[in-house]
C-alpha positions as CSV (number, residue, x, y, z in Angstrom):
1,M,130.2,170.9,49.2
2,R,127.4,170.2,50.7
3,S,126.2,166.1,50.3
4,Y,122.5,164.7,50.0
5,P,121.3,161.8,51.5
6,L,121.1,159.2,49.4
7,N,116.8,157.3,48.9
8,L,117.2,154.5,47.3
9,I,113.8,154.0,45.0
10,R,112.8,149.8,44.3
11,I,110.9,150.4,40.6
12,M,108.3,147.6,40.3
13,P,106.1,147.6,37.4
14,A,102.9,148.8,37.7
15,Q,100.0,145.8,38.3
16,G,98.7,145.8,34.9
17,S,101.5,146.0,32.9
18,Q,103.0,144.4,30.0
19,R,105.2,142.6,32.6
20,D,102.6,141.4,34.3
21,A,100.3,140.6,31.5
22,R,103.1,138.3,29.9
23,L,103.4,136.2,32.6
24,V,99.7,135.8,33.8
25,N,99.6,135.1,29.8
26,I,102.5,132.1,30.0
27,Q,99.9,131.2,33.2
28,A,97.0,130.4,31.2
29,R,98.4,128.4,28.8
30,F,100.5,126.4,31.3
31,F,96.9,125.8,33.0
32,Y,95.2,125.8,30.2
33,L,98.2,122.7,27.9
34,K,98.3,121.3,31.8
35,E,95.1,120.5,31.5
36,L,93.3,119.2,28.9
37,P,92.9,115.3,28.4
38,V,94.9,113.8,25.4
39,K,93.6,111.0,23.8
40,L,94.6,107.4,22.7
41,T,94.5,104.1,22.1
42,V,93.9,101.4,25.3
43,N,93.7,98.3,24.1
44,G,91.9,99.1,21.0
45,E,90.2,101.5,22.2
46,A,89.7,105.8,22.2
47,Y,90.3,106.7,25.7
48,D,91.1,110.2,26.7
49,A,93.6,110.4,29.6
50,K,93.4,113.3,32.3
51,R,96.5,112.6,33.7
52,P,99.5,111.8,30.6
53,E,102.1,112.6,32.2
54,S,103.2,109.4,32.8
55,V,102.1,105.7,32.2
56,T,101.9,105.1,35.8
57,A,99.0,108.4,36.4
58,L,97.6,106.6,33.7
59,L,97.4,103.3,35.1
60,E,96.0,104.9,38.6
61,E,93.4,107.1,36.9
62,M,92.3,104.1,35.1
63,G,91.7,101.7,39.1
64,I,94.4,99.4,37.7
65,G,97.5,101.3,38.9
66,G,98.6,98.8,42.2
67,R,97.7,95.1,40.2
68,P,100.5,93.2,38.0
69,V,100.3,94.3,34.2
70,V,102.7,94.4,31.2
71,V,101.9,98.1,29.7
72,V,102.9,98.2,25.9
73,L,103.4,101.7,24.6
74,N,103.9,102.2,20.9
75,D,105.0,98.5,20.5
76,E,107.1,98.9,23.4
77,V,106.8,97.9,26.5
78,I,107.8,99.9,29.3
79,P,109.3,98.2,31.5
80,A,107.6,99.0,36.1
81,S,110.4,100.9,37.1
82,S,109.9,103.3,34.6
83,R,107.1,103.6,34.5
84,S,106.8,106.7,37.1
85,T,109.3,108.8,34.2
86,C,107.9,107.3,30.7
87,G,104.8,111.0,29.5
88,L,102.0,109.7,27.6
89,R,101.5,112.1,23.7
90,E,99.2,112.4,21.3
91,G,97.5,109.1,19.6
92,D,99.9,107.1,21.6
93,C,98.3,103.2,21.9
94,V,98.6,101.1,25.0
95,D,98.5,97.8,25.4
96,L,97.5,96.6,28.4
97,F,98.2,92.9,29.8
98,R,97.0,90.9,32.5
99,L,99.8,88.3,33.8
100,V,98.0,84.9,34.6
101,G,98.7,81.9,35.5
102,G,98.2,77.8,35.1
103,G,99.5,75.4,32.4
């Protein structure tokens, strides 16, 4: 009995195959959804948020990231400790209040 060497060849899908097309389609959808502005109401006025991933990102986008403010999202106060994990959705109402001292 004669033995022949065994050659292994990894078979990859050809470029332009359906697998590649699905991957590109998924990436394109993710990019498309990521880049769409989210329509919010901020202090009673319409606002298109370019970075809706968190309340912190919204504050930075608006230029008030480092200032002490009270954030009310849909009638609920958002503590400063959870602003980075609190995402925004289409139609959310955000009210921002400045802290003022005096008496």
